[in-house]
VEXBA-548465 format. One record per atom (N, C-alpha, C): atom name; x, y, z. Coordinates in nm, 3 decimals, decimal comma. Each point is the difference from the previous one (the first is absolute). Layout:
+------+---------+---------+---------+
: atom :       x :       y :       z :
+------+---------+---------+---------+
:   CA :       X :       Y :       Z :
...
+------+---------+---------+---------+
***
This chain:
+------+---------+---------+---------+
: atom :       x :       y :       z :
+------+---------+---------+---------+
:    N :  -9,692 :  14,504 :  -4,868 :
:   CA :  -0,023 :   0,012 :   0,143 :
:    C :   0,004 :  -0,153 :   0,078 :
:    N :  -0,099 :  -0,099 :  -0,074 :
:   CA :   0,004 :  -0,115 :   0,065 :
:    C :   0,133 :  -0,062 :  -0,001 :
:    N :   0,072 :  -0,002 :  -0,109 :
:   CA :   0,156 :  -0,024 :  -0,001 :
:    C :   0,101 :   0,003 :   0,117 :
:    N :  -0,018 :   0,143 :  -0,019 :
:   CA :   0,093 :   0,080 :   0,078 :
:    C :  -0,032 :  -0,059 :   0,171 :
:    N :  -0,130 :  -0,018 :   0,056 :
:   CA :  -0,036 :  -0,069 :   0,070 :
:    C :   0,013 :  -0,123 :   0,042 :
:    N :  -0,010 :  -0,060 :  -0,076 :
:   CA :   0,057 :  -0,183 :  -0,001 :
:    C :   0,172 :   0,011 :  -0,009 :
:    N :   0,053 :   0,109 :  -0,033 :
:   CA :   0,152 :   0,027 :   0,020 :
:    C :   0,029 :  -0,010 :   0,144 :
:    N :  -0,079 :   0,114 :   0,044 :
:   CA :   0,053 :   0,043 :   0,127 :
:    C :  -0,034 :  -0,124 :   0,116 :
:    N :  -0,080 :  -0,035 :  -0,036 :
:   CA :  -0,040 :  -0,147 :   0,106 :
:    C :   0,083 :  -0,124 :  -0,015 :
:    N :   0,069 :  -0,014 :  -0,145 :
:   CA :   0,101 :  -0,117 :  -0,004 :
:    C :   0,098 :   0,072 :   0,058 :
:    N :   0,048 :   0,118 :   0,004 :
:   CA :   0,123 :   0,087 :   0,051 :
:    C :  -0,024 :  -0,008 :   0,182 :
:    N :  -0,097 :   0,011 :   0,056 :
:   CA :  -0,018 :   0,002 :   0,109 :
:    C :   0,009 :  -0,161 :   0,089 :
:    N :  -0,070 :  -0,051 :  -0,088 :
:   CA :   0,025 :  -0,140 :   0,001 :
:    C :   0,134 :  -0,103 :   0,032 :
:    N :   0,101 :   0,068 :  -0,103 :
:   CA :   0,103 :  -0,055 :  -0,001 :
:    C :   0,102 :   0,089 :   0,100 :
:    N :  -0,029 :   0,078 :   0,050 :
:   CA :   0,115 :   0,094 :   0,129 :
:    C :  -0,097 :  -0,063 :   0,121 :
:    N :  -0,078 :  -0,065 :   0,009 :
:   CA :  -0,054 :  -0,001 :   0,122 :
:    C :   0,104 :  -0,166 :   0,025 :
:    N :   0,000 :  -0,100 :  -0,128 :
:   CA :   0,091 :  -0,119 :   0,022 :
:    C :   0,135 :   0,025 :  -0,048 :
:    N :   0,066 :   0,074 :   0,063 :
:   CA :   0,176 :   0,016 :  -0,051 :
:    C :   0,094 :  -0,129 :   0,063 :
:    N :  -0,096 :  -0,080 :   0,040 :
:   CA :   0,094 :  -0,126 :   0,075 :
:    C :   0,097 :  -0,032 :  -0,108 :
:    N :   0,134 :  -0,028 :  -0,009 :
:   CA :   0,106 :  -0,041 :  -0,082 :
:    C :   0,091 :  -0,078 :   0,101 :
:    N :  -0,026 :  -0,162 :  -0,076 :
:   CA :   0,090 :  -0,091 :   0,070 :
:    C :   0,123 :  -0,028 :  -0,037 :
:    N :   0,113 :   0,004 :   0,099 :
:   CA :   0,108 :  -0,048 :  -0,041 :
:    C :   0,008 :  -0,153 :  -0,027 :
:    N :   0,078 :  -0,027 :  -0,127 :
:   CA :   0,040 :  -0,146 :   0,016 :
:    C :   0,075 :  -0,062 :   0,078 :
:    N :  -0,052 :  -0,081 :   0,107 :
:   CA :   0,095 :  -0,071 :   0,084 :
:    C :   0,082 :  -0,071 :  -0,010 :
:    N :   0,115 :   0,012 :   0,051 :
:   CA :   0,150 :  -0,019 :  -0,037 :
:    C :   0,068 :  -0,188 :   0,108 :
:    N :  -0,003 :  -0,088 :  -0,124 :
:   CA :   0,065 :  -0,091 :   0,075 :
:    C :  -0,084 :  -0,130 :   0,069 :
:    N :  -0,158 :   0,036 :   0,007 :
:   CA :  -0,079 :  -0,096 :   0,072 :
:    C :  -0,016 :  -0,135 :  -0,024 :
:    N :  -0,013 :  -0,067 :   0,072 :
:   CA :   0,044 :  -0,162 :  -0,009 :
:    C :  -0,159 :  -0,073 :   0,103 :
:    N :  -0,002 :  -0,102 :  -0,068 :
:   CA :  -0,081 :  -0,077 :   0,038 :
:    C :  -0,047 :  -0,058 :   0,120 :
:    N :  -0,115 :   0,051 :   0,054 :
:   CA :   0,001 :  -0,059 :   0,173 :
:    C :   0,042 :   0,129 :   0,111 :
:    N :   0,107 :   0,091 :  -0,136 :
:   CA :   0,077 :   0,060 :   0,099 :
:    C :  -0,058 :   0,173 :   0,064 :
:    N :   0,042 :   0,076 :   0,072 :
:   CA :  -0,039 :   0,148 :  -0,001 :
:    C :   0,046 :   0,041 :  -0,077 :
:    N :  -0,036 :   0,137 :  -0,050 :
:   CA :  -0,019 :   0,098 :  -0,107 :
:    C :  -0,029 :   0,174 :   0,056 :
:    N :   0,069 :   0,078 :  -0,068 :
:   CA :  -0,037 :   0,120 :   0,043 :
:    C :  -0,061 :   0,072 :  -0,106 :
:    N :  -0,149 :   0,079 :  -0,017 :
:   CA :  -0,055 :   0,006 :  -0,097 :
:    C :   0,020 :   0,154 :   0,051 :
:    N :   0,019 :   0,133 :  -0,080 :
:   CA :  -0,023 :   0,114 :  -0,030 :
:    C :  -0,046 :   0,061 :  -0,110 :
:    N :  -0,074 :   0,102 :   0,021 :
:   CA :  -0,085 :   0,079 :  -0,073 :
:    C :   0,040 :   0,176 :   0,020 :
:    N :  -0,069 :   0,080 :  -0,089 :
:   CA :  -0,049 :   0,088 :   0,057 :
:    C :  -0,122 :   0,047 :  -0,048 :
:    N :  -0,047 :   0,125 :   0,086 :
:   CA :  -0,176 :   0,017 :  -0,004 :
:    C :  -0,016 :   0,199 :   0,043 :
:    N :  -0,116 :   0,003 :   0,000 :
:   CA :   0,006 :   0,157 :   0,042 :
:    C :  -0,136 :  -0,061 :   0,101 :
:    N :  -0,043 :   0,161 :   0,054 :
:   CA :  -0,086 :  -0,019 :   0,115 :
:    C :  -0,145 :  -0,074 :  -0,034 :
:    N :  -0,025 :   0,020 :  -0,109 :
:   CA :  -0,149 :  -0,057 :  -0,059 :
:    C :  -0,023 :  -0,105 :  -0,007 :
:    N :   0,131 :  -0,145 :   0,011 :
:   CA :  -0,026 :  -0,086 :  -0,063 :
:    C :  -0,079 :  -0,092 :   0,105 :
:    N :  -0,090 :  -0,079 :  -0,023 :
:   CA :  -0,081 :  -0,073 :   0,059 :
:    C :   0,102 :  -0,130 :   0,097 :
:    N :  -0,027 :  -0,043 :   0,095 :
:   CA :   0,062 :  -0,162 :   0,041 :
:    C :  -0,022 :  -0,089 :  -0,115 :
:    N :   0,067 :  -0,115 :   0,032 :
:   CA :  -0,003 :  -0,072 :  -0,106 :
:    C :   0,014 :  -0,180 :   0,047 :
:    N :   0,046 :  -0,056 :  -0,072 :
:   CA :   0,020 :  -0,169 :   0,044 :
:    C :   0,102 :  -0,041 :  -0,112 :
:    N :   0,127 :  -0,031 :   0,043 :
:   CA :   0,086 :  -0,040 :  -0,108 :
:    C :  -0,032 :  -0,165 :  -0,061 :
:    N :   0,004 :  -0,006 :  -0,116 :
:   CA :   0,017 :  -0,126 :  -0,065 :
:    C :   0,104 :  -0,037 :  -0,126 :
:    N :   0,024 :  -0,133 :   0,029 :
:   CA :   0,102 :  -0,032 :  -0,053 :
:    C :  -0,038 :  -0,106 :  -0,146 :
:    N :   0,005 :   0,015 :  -0,100 :
:   CA :  -0,008 :  -0,028 :  -0,148 :
:    C :   0,107 :  -0,097 :  -0,072 :
:    N :  -0,083 :  -0,079 :  -0,084 :
:   CA :   0,117 :  -0,087 :  -0,086 :
:    C :  -0,086 :  -0,112 :  -0,088 :
:    N :   0,022 :   0,040 :  -0,152 :
:   CA :  -0,092 :  -0,073 :  -0,045 :
:    C :  -0,044 :  -0,121 :   0,022 :
:    N :   0,102 :  -0,085 :   0,035 :
:   CA :  -0,055 :  -0,118 :   0,016 :
:    C :  -0,087 :  -0,028 :   0,121 :
:    N :  -0,076 :   0,121 :   0,110 :
:   CA :  -0,087 :  -0,010 :   0,071 :
:    C :  -0,111 :   0,031 :  -0,038 :
:    N :  -0,055 :  -0,081 :   0,074 :
:   CA :  -0,190 :   0,017 :  -0,053 :
:    C :  -0,048 :   0,123 :   0,068 :
:    N :   0,014 :   0,042 :   0,116 :
:   CA :   0,008 :   0,141 :   0,051 :
:    C :   0,112 :   0,060 :   0,056 :
:    N :  -0,027 :   0,141 :   0,021 :
:   CA :   0,116 :   0,078 :   0,075 :
:    C :   0,020 :  -0,069 :   0,159 :
:    N :   0,145 :  -0,002 :   0,058 :
:   CA :  -0,010 :   0,000 :   0,165 :
:    C :   0,025 :   0,104 :   0,105 :
:    N :  -0,094 :   0,004 :   0,051 :
:   CA :   0,011 :   0,118 :   0,125 :
:    C :   0,116 :  -0,008 :   0,056 :
:    N :   0,055 :   0,094 :   0,016 :
:   CA :   0,126 :  -0,061 :   0,115 :
:    C :   0,007 :   0,154 :   0,079 :
:    N :  -0,105 :   0,092 :  -0,016 :
:   CA :   0,001 :   0,102 :   0,090 :
:    C :  -0,140 :   0,096 :  -0,003 :
:    N :  -0,070 :   0,029 :   0,118 :
:   CA :  -0,105 :   0,009 :  -0,012 :
:    C :  -0,011 :   0,185 :   0,065 :
:    N :  -0,078 :   0,116 :   0,001 :
:   CA :  -0,020 :   0,064 :   0,075 :
:    C :   0,131 :   0,044 :  -0,021 :
:    N :   0,097 :   0,030 :  -0,100 :
:   CA :   0,093 :   0,105 :   0,027 :
:    C :  -0,007 :   0,138 :  -0,046 :
:    N :   0,035 :   0,057 :   0,146 :
:   CA :   0,008 :   0,183 :  -0,028 :
:    C :   0,061 :   0,036 :  -0,098 :
:    N :  -0,013 :   0,054 :  -0,130 :
:   CA :   0,078 :   0,040 :  -0,095 :
:    C :   0,106 :   0,089 :   0,039 :
:    N :   0,000 :   0,097 :   0,137 :
:   CA :   0,122 :   0,091 :   0,052 :
:    C :   0,128 :  -0,079 :   0,012 :
:    N :  -0,101 :  -0,147 :   0,048 :
:   CA :   0,166 :  -0,031 :   0,077 :
:    C :   0,093 :  -0,043 :  -0,179 :
:    N :  -0,044 :   0,025 :  -0,063 :
:   CA :   0,122 :  -0,023 :  -0,117 :
:    C :   0,088 :  -0,138 :   0,017 :
:    N :  -0,026 :  -0,066 :   0,088 :
:   CA :   0,087 :  -0,145 :   0,002 :
:    C :  -0,119 :  -0,109 :   0,073 :
:    N :   0,052 :  -0,079 :  -0,040 :
:   CA :  -0,015 :  -0,131 :   0,092 :
:    C :   0,047 :  -0,116 :  -0,023 :
:    N :   0,089 :  -0,096 :   0,066 :
:   CA :   0,033 :  -0,098 :   0,049 :
:    C :  -0,125 :  -0,103 :  -0,023 :
:    N :  -0,002 :  -0,094 :  -0,080 :
:   CA :  -0,075 :  -0,122 :  -0,025 :
:    C :   0,066 :  -0,127 :   0,003 :
:    N :  -0,097 :  -0,073 :   0,033 :
:   CA :   0,065 :  -0,168 :   0,002 :
:    C :  -0,046 :  -0,059 :  -0,137 :
:    N :   0,078 :  -0,064 :  -0,090 :
:   CA :  -0,055 :  -0,002 :  -0,137 :
:    C :   0,008 :  -0,180 :   0,020 :
:    N :  -0,139 :  -0,027 :  -0,073 :
:   CA :  -0,038 :  -0,184 :   0,041 :
:    C :   0,089 :  -0,078 :  -0,087 :
:    N :   0,003 :  -0,138 :   0,002 :
:   CA :   0,105 :  -0,039 :  -0,071 :
:    C :  -0,055 :  -0,020 :  -0,129 :
:    N :   0,051 :   0,054 :  -0,101 :
:   CA :  -0,070 :  -0,010 :  -0,154 :
:    C :   0,102 :  -0,029 :  -0,069 :
:    N :  -0,019 :  -0,050 :  -0,125 :
:   CA :   0,106 :  -0,048 :  -0,107 :
:    C :   0,137 :   0,160 :  -0,001 :
:    N :   0,113 :  -0,060 :  -0,029 :
:   CA :   0,105 :   0,088 :  -0,042 :
:    C :   0,006 :   0,010 :  -0,135 :
:    N :  -0,059 :   0,136 :  -0,029 :
:   CA :  -0,002 :  -0,004 :  -0,145 :
:    C :  -0,030 :   0,193 :  -0,029 :
:    N :   0,010 :  -0,017 :  -0,110 :
:   CA :  -0,002 :   0,173 :  -0,042 :
:    C :  -0,179 :  -0,006 :  -0,034 :
:    N :  -0,029 :   0,170 :  -0,019 :
:   CA :  -0,113 :   0,040 :  -0,038 :
:    C :  -0,114 :   0,019 :   0,084 :
:    N :   0,063 :   0,023 :   0,115 :
:   CA :  -0,072 :   0,037 :   0,163 :
:    C :  -0,048 :   0,162 :  -0,020 :
:    N :  -0,148 :   0,026 :   0,085 :
:   CA :  -0,007 :   0,155 :  -0,029 :
:    C :  -0,058 :   0,008 :   0,158 :
:    N :   0,003 :   0,099 :   0,037 :
:   CA :  -0,077 :   0,037 :   0,121 :
:    C :  -0,100 :   0,094 :  -0,034 :
:    N :  -0,142 :  -0,016 :   0,059 :
:   CA :  -0,137 :   0,109 :   0,010 :
:    C :   0,011 :   0,068 :   0,079 :
:    N :  -0,060 :   0,125 :   0,039 :
:   CA :  -0,033 :   0,086 :   0,069 :
:    C :  -0,157 :   0,000 :  -0,036 :
:    N :  -0,086 :  -0,099 :   0,122 :
:   CA :  -0,137 :   0,017 :  -0,055 :
:    C :  -0,082 :   0,031 :   0,158 :
:    N :  -0,151 :   0,081 :  -0,086 :
:   CA :  -0,090 :   0,017 :   0,071 :
:    C :  -0,029 :  -0,048 :   0,138 :
:    N :   0,006 :  -0,011 :   0,137 :
:   CA :  -0,043 :  -0,116 :   0,086 :
:    C :  -0,171 :  -0,026 :  -0,008 :
:    N :  -0,056 :   0,070 :  -0,073 :
:   CA :  -0,134 :  -0,032 :  -0,002 :
:    C :  -0,062 :  -0,085 :  -0,122 :
:    N :   0,120 :   0,027 :  -0,119 :
:   CA :  -0,030 :  -0,070 :  -0,143 :
:    C :   0,117 :  -0,006 :  -0,050 :
:    N :   0,044 :  -0,102 :   0,010 :
:   CA :   0,141 :  -0,092 :  -0,069 :
:    C :   0,008 :   0,072 :  -0,109 :
:    N :  -0,101 :  -0,043 :  -0,109 :
:   CA :  -0,034 :   0,058 :  -0,122 :
:    C :   0,112 :   0,106 :  -0,056 :
:    N :  -0,022 :   0,150 :   0,137 :
:   CA :  -0,006 :   0,127 :  -0,029 :
:    C :   0,175 :  -0,028 :   0,029 :
:    N :   0,055 :   0,069 :  -0,099 :
:   CA :   0,139 :  -0,024 :  -0,004 :
:    C :   0,088 :   0,134 :   0,000 :
:    N :   0,042 :   0,057 :   0,108 :
:   CA :   0,101 :   0,123 :   0,017 :
:    C :   0,111 :   0,003 :  -0,043 :
:    N :   0,069 :  -0,126 :  -0,002 :
:   CA :   0,107 :   0,026 :  -0,062 :
:    C :   0,099 :  -0,104 :  -0,068 :
:    N :   0,072 :  -0,056 :  -0,061 :
:   CA :   0,056 :  -0,127 :  -0,065 :
:    C :   0,171 :   0,036 :  -0,011 :
:    N :   0,067 :  -0,094 :   0,087 :
:   CA :   0,166 :   0,022 :  -0,027 :
:    C :   0,048 :  -0,039 :  -0,124 :
:    N :   0,139 :   0,001 :  -0,008 :
:   CA :   0,048 :  -0,039 :  -0,125 :
:    C :   0,010 :  -0,179 :   0,017 :
:    N :   0,047 :  -0,053 :  -0,078 :
:   CA :  -0,021 :  -0,140 :  -0,026 :
:    C :   0,150 :  -0,023 :   0,102 :
:    N :   0,024 :  -0,131 :   0,056 :
:   CA :   0,090 :  -0,031 :   0,132 :
:    C :   0,043 :  -0,123 :  -0,029 :
:    N :   0,121 :  -0,070 :   0,063 :
:   CA :   0,002 :  -0,172 :  -0,002 :
:    C :   0,027 :  -0,001 :   0,141 :
:    N :  -0,077 :  -0,106 :   0,071 :
:   CA :   0,029 :  -0,077 :   0,109 :
:    C :   0,086 :  -0,066 :   0,027 :
:    N :   0,086 :  -0,038 :   0,053 :
:   CA :   0,128 :  -0,080 :   0,013 :
:    C :   0,002 :  -0,117 :   0,110 :
:    N :   0,008 :  -0,118 :  -0,034 :
:   CA :   0,009 :  -0,143 :   0,079 :
:    C :   0,045 :   0,047 :   0,170 :
:    N :  -0,099 :  -0,082 :   0,058 :
:   CA :   0,007 :   0,002 :   0,159 :
:    C :   0,126 :  -0,011 :   0,026 :
:    N :   0,062 :   0,091 :   0,136 :
:   CA :   0,065 :   0,019 :   0,040 :
:    C :   0,049 :  -0,143 :   0,049 :
:    N :   0,039 :  -0,090 :   0,039 :
:   CA :   0,052 :  -0,132 :   0,117 :
:    C :   0,071 :   0,041 :   0,067 :
:    N :  -0,027 :  -0,039 :   0,091 :
:   CA :   0,041 :   0,022 :   0,133 :
:    C :   0,020 :  -0,134 :   0,097 :
:    N :   0,131 :  -0,048 :   0,073 :
:   CA :   0,011 :  -0,115 :   0,034 :
:    C :  -0,015 :   0,003 :   0,147 :
:    N :  -0,037 :  -0,083 :   0,076 :
:   CA :  -0,023 :   0,027 :   0,182 :
:    C :   0,026 :  -0,141 :   0,053 :
:    N :   0,097 :  -0,013 :   0,106 :
:   CA :   0,024 :  -0,089 :   0,075 :
:    C :  -0,108 :  -0,034 :   0,068 :
:    N :  -0,049 :  -0,115 :  -0,008 :
:   CA :  -0,076 :  -0,081 :   0,133 :
:    C :   0,041 :  -0,107 :   0,050 :
:    N :   0,016 :  -0,040 :   0,164 :
:   CA :   0,049 :  -0,052 :   0,067 :
:    C :  -0,118 :  -0,073 :   0,089 :
:    N :   0,024 :  -0,099 :   0,062 :
:   CA :  -0,109 :  -0,085 :   0,076 :
:    C :   0,117 :  -0,094 :   0,122 :
:    N :  -0,038 :   0,063 :   0,093 :
:   CA :   0,069 :  -0,095 :   0,103 :
:    C :  -0,071 :  -0,052 :   0,113 :
:    N :  -0,006 :  -0,158 :   0,046 :
:   CA :  -0,059 :  -0,086 :   0,077 :
:    C :   0,070 :  -0,024 :   0,105 :
:    N :  -0,036 :  -0,036 :   0,126 :
:   CA :   0,055 :  -0,067 :   0,089 :
:    C :  -0,110 :  -0,083 :   0,064 :
:    N :   0,033 :  -0,120 :   0,057 :
:   CA :  -0,097 :  -0,071 :   0,083 :
:    C :   0,073 :  -0,071 :   0,079 :
:    N :  -0,056 :  -0,042 :   0,172 :
:   CA :   0,026 :  -0,051 :   0,089 :
:    C :  -0,044 :  -0,109 :   0,073 :
:    N :   0,016 :  -0,079 :   0,080 :
:   CA :  -0,072 :  -0,126 :   0,011 :
:    C :   0,090 :  -0,021 :   0,162 :
:    N :  -0,085 :  -0,014 :   0,109 :
:   CA :   0,069 :  -0,047 :   0,102 :
:    C :  -0,073 :  -0,146 :   0,034 :
:    N :   0,000 :  -0,104 :   0,041 :
:   CA :  -0,007 :  -0,128 :   0,026 :
:    C :   0,011 :  -0,035 :   0,160 :
:    N :  -0,069 :  -0,015 :   0,103 :
:   CA :   0,049 :  -0,018 :   0,159 :
:    C :  -0,118 :  -0,112 :   0,022 :
:    N :   0,061 :  -0,120 :   0,075 :
:   CA :  -0,082 :  -0,054 :   0,085 :
:    C :   0,044 :  -0,022 :   0,120 :
:    N :  -0,072 :  -0,102 :   0,101 :
:   CA :   0,017 :   0,061 :   0,128 :
:    C :  -0,088 :  -0,139 :   0,033 :
:    N :   0,002 :  -0,030 :   0,157 :
:   CA :  -0,103 :  -0,071 :   0,077 :
:    C :  -0,015 :   0,067 :   0,075 :
:    N :  -0,149 :   0,022 :   0,036 :
:   CA :  -0,093 :   0,038 :   0,141 :
:    C :   0,098 :   0,001 :   0,106 :
:    N :   0,076 :  -0,086 :   0,043 :
:   CA :   0,077 :  -0,006 :   0,132 :
:    C :   0,143 :   0,106 :  -0,037 :
:    N :   0,027 :   0,008 :  -0,084 :
:   CA :   0,111 :   0,133 :   0,001 :
:    C :  -0,059 :   0,121 :   0,048 :
:    N :   0,074 :   0,018 :   0,104 :
:   CA :   0,032 :   0,129 :   0,035 :
:    C :  -0,077 :   0,166 :  -0,029 :
:    N :   0,072 :  -0,002 :  -0,112 :
:   CA :   0,012 :   0,093 :  -0,074 :
:    C :   0,069 :   0,001 :  -0,161 :
:    N :  -0,024 :   0,093 :  -0,069 :
:   CA :   0,095 :   0,005 :  -0,117 :
:    C :  -0,038 :   0,132 :  -0,091 :
:    N :   0,104 :   0,010 :  -0,068 :
:   CA :   0,008 :   0,138 :  -0,039 :
:    C :   0,053 :   0,024 :  -0,136 :
:    N :  -0,068 :   0,033 :  -0,093 :
:   CA :   0,010 :   0,004 :  -0,164 :
:    C :   0,104 :   0,092 :  -0,021 :
:    N :   0,128 :  -0,063 :  -0,112 :
:   CA :   0,096 :   0,048 :  -0,002 :
:    C :  -0,029 :   0,145 :  -0,120 :
:    N :   0,050 :   0,089 :   0,024 :
:   CA :  -0,035 :   0,111 :  -0,123 :
:    C :   0,060 :  -0,027 :  -0,165 :
:    N :  -0,089 :   0,014 :  -0,058 :
:   CA :   0,038 :  -0,079 :  -0,116 :
:    C :  -0,020 :   0,149 :  -0,108 :
:    N :   0,117 :   0,011 :  -0,068 :
:   CA :  -0,054 :   0,123 :  -0,108 :
:    C :   0,098 :  -0,022 :  -0,149 :
:    N :  -0,074 :   0,060 :  -0,081 :
:   CA :   0,078 :  -0,039 :  -0,150 :
:    C :  -0,041 :   0,179 :  -0,055 :
:    N :   0,055 :  -0,029 :  -0,108 :
:   CA :   0,017 :   0,118 :  -0,122 :
:    C :  -0,042 :  -0,078 :  -0,126 :
:    N :  -0,032 :   0,080 :  -0,085 :
:   CA :  -0,053 :  -0,035 :  -0,116 :
:    C :   0,097 :   0,092 :  -0,111 :
:    N :   0,026 :  -0,077 :  -0,115 :
:   CA :   0,047 :   0,082 :  -0,088 :
:    C :  -0,046 :  -0,095 :  -0,082 :
:    N :   0,011 :   0,092 :  -0,184 :
:   CA :  -0,098 :  -0,057 :  -0,104 :
:    C :   0,022 :  -0,151 :  -0,033 :
:    N :  -0,062 :  -0,071 :   0,000 :
:   CA :  -0,001 :  -0,133 :  -0,026 :
:    C :   0,058 :  -0,109 :   0,120 :
:    N :  -0,045 :   0,056 :   0,106 :
:   CA :   0,086 :  -0,054 :   0,144 :
:    C :  -0,079 :  -0,038 :   0,111 :
:    N :  -0,016 :  -0,103 :   0,048 :
:   CA :  -0,060 :  -0,014 :   0,104 :
:    C :   0,041 :  -0,019 :   0,137 :
:    N :   0,000 :  -0,014 :   0,109 :
:   CA :   0,066 :  -0,035 :   0,118 :
:    C :  -0,106 :  -0,065 :   0,086 :
:    N :   0,048 :  -0,098 :   0,108 :
:   CA :  -0,075 :  -0,090 :   0,046 :
:    C :   0,059 :  -0,038 :   0,131 :
:    N :  -0,003 :   0,024 :   0,148 :
:   CA :   0,022 :  -0,050 :   0,075 :
:    C :  -0,072 :  -0,114 :   0,103 :
:    N :   0,078 :  -0,068 :   0,049 :
:   CA :  -0,081 :  -0,083 :   0,090 :
:    C :   0,094 :  -0,004 :   0,140 :
:    N :  -0,100 :  -0,007 :   0,115 :
:   CA :   0,082 :   0,028 :   0,130 :
:    C :   0,002 :  -0,178 :   0,051 :
:    N :   0,058 :  -0,018 :   0,144 :
:   CA :   0,013 :  -0,137 :   0,039 :
:    C :  -0,122 :  -0,043 :   0,047 :
:    N :   0,034 :  -0,122 :   0,010 :
:   CA :  -0,136 :  -0,049 :   0,030 :
:    C :   0,032 :  -0,066 :   0,128 :
:    N :  -0,069 :   0,097 :   0,106 :
:   CA :   0,060 :  -0,072 :   0,135 :
:    C :  -0,083 :  -0,111 :   0,079 :
:    N :   0,081 :  -0,083 :   0,003 :
:   CA :  -0,075 :  -0,159 :   0,066 :
:    C :   0,104 :  -0,001 :   0,137 :
:    N :  -0,071 :  -0,024 :   0,107 :
:   CA :   0,066 :  -0,072 :   0,095 :
:    C :   0,111 :  -0,101 :   0,012 :
:    N :   0,111 :   0,011 :   0,015 :
:   CA :   0,100 :  -0,088 :  -0,012 :
:    C :   0,105 :   0,044 :   0,146 :
:    N :   0,109 :  -0,036 :   0,002 :
:   CA :   0,074 :   0,001 :   0,092 :
:    C :  -0,035 :   0,082 :   0,142 :
:    N :   0,076 :   0,078 :   0,036 :
:   CA :  -0,032 :   0,048 :   0,160 :
:    C :  -0,151 :   0,038 :   0,015 :
:    N :  -0,057 :   0,049 :  -0,119 :
:   CA :  -0,112 :   0,029 :  -0,004 :
:    C :  -0,140 :  -0,144 :   0,043 :
:    N :   0,057 :  -0,070 :  -0,087 :
:   CA :  -0,065 :  -0,147 :   0,024 :
:    C :   0,025 :  -0,012 :   0,135 :
:    N :   0,093 :  -0,004 :   0,032 :
:   CA :   0,012 :  -0,065 :   0,183 :
:    C :  -0,070 :   0,107 :   0,079 :
:    N :  -0,008 :   0,086 :  -0,033 :
:   CA :  -0,070 :   0,144 :   0,057 :
:    C :  -0,152 :  -0,069 :   0,060 :
:    N :  -0,059 :  -0,069 :  -0,152 :
:   CA :  -0,120 :   0,004 :  -0,028 :
:    C :  -0,056 :  -0,160 :   0,115 :
:    N :   0,118 :  -0,057 :  -0,033 :
:   CA :  -0,023 :  -0,128 :   0,048 :
:    C :  -0,032 :  -0,007 :   0,131 :
:    N :   0,116 :   0,046 :   0,083 :
:   CA :  -0,017 :   0,015 :   0,163 :
:    C :  -0,124 :   0,033 :   0,073 :
:    N :  -0,070 :   0,113 :  -0,042 :
:   CA :  -0,126 :   0,008 :   0,054 :
:    C :  -0,117 :  -0,132 :  -0,006 :
:    N :   0,053 :  -0,064 :  -0,106 :
:   CA :  -0,089 :  -0,108 :  -0,043 :
:    C :   0,020 :  -0,114 :   0,070 :
:    N :   0,123 :  -0,050 :  -0,003 :
:   CA :   0,041 :  -0,139 :   0,088 :
:    C :  -0,050 :   0,042 :   0,143 :
:    N :   0,015 :   0,198 :   0,095 :
:   CA :  -0,062 :  -0,001 :   0,125 :
:    C :  -0,123 :  -0,044 :  -0,023 :
:    N :  -0,061 :   0,027 :  -0,070 :
:   CA :  -0,138 :  -0,049 :  -0,019 :
:    C :  -0,029 :  -0,122 :   0,017 :
:    N :   0,048 :  -0,073 :  -0,017 :
:   CA :   0,000 :  -0,139 :  -0,002 :
:    C :   0,035 :  -0,045 :   0,092 :
:    N :   0,132 :   0,067 :   0,066 :
:   CA :   0,005 :  -0,100 :   0,112 :
:    C :  -0,083 :   0,086 :   0,130 :
:    N :  -0,054 :   0,099 :  -0,023 :
:   CA :  -0,095 :   0,036 :   0,117 :
:    C :  -0,083 :  -0,130 :  -0,011 :
:    N :  -0,072 :   0,017 :  -0,139 :
:   CA :  -0,115 :  -0,088 :   0,000 :
:    C :   0,014 :  -0,136 :   0,044 :
:    N :   0,114 :  -0,077 :  -0,048 :
:   CA :   0,024 :  -0,140 :   0,060 :
:    C :   0,031 :  -0,028 :   0,099 :
:    N :   0,032 :   0,139 :   0,105 :
:   CA :   0,025 :  -0,006 :   0,139 :
:    C :  -0,124 :   0,026 :   0,051 :
:    N :  -0,094 :   0,060 :  -0,049 :
:   CA :  -0,099 :  -0,020 :   0,078 :
:    C :  -0,088 :  -0,140 :  -0,006 :
:    N :   0,039 :  -0,074 :  -0,100 :
:   CA :  -0,075 :  -0,107 :   0,012 :
:    C :   0,092 :  -0,120 :   0,085 :
:    N :   0,106 :   0,047 :   0,002 :
:   CA :   0,099 :  -0,135 :   0,101 :
:    C :  -0,071 :   0,072 :   0,151 :
:    N :  -0,031 :   0,111 :   0,026 :
:   CA :  -0,016 :   0,027 :   0,131 :
:    C :  -0,156 :  -0,103 :   0,071 :
+------+---------+---------+---------+
***
């Protein structure tokens, strides 16, 4: 009778853990992969761990997985491209309680991708000088555009009182001296 009871309990325990993990196809180091399994309504929530003989401990790659989902896409950590990896579904409160183990599979090398990166810079400057006696000066508009490894700079004219503008400034000064001189003469 005791033997029948033990056998019944063992069968009951086996039926509550009917998780079966399908072996992943073409997983790559650092890439994403789809993990699928079959389950029953009695299967508990679990964590998915990645195992390899070279690891000191398993790597958790998904936690609190609902068994009724029957699939999960996960990101794999960067690991060596080798054979003999396995997945285990473990109890979320006791990782030593293994519900299911996958068959052995290989993880391929990371898929490389190329990305183009370019930078652009532009700079501009304006230098302007003048005297306080100048009526007004306006700054010229300077614009530049950049492309990789290129810079643009510009400079505006340096206004100075010459030509007719200089004559226009000298006339009031001469008139002022003439008035001052006339005042002394009178």
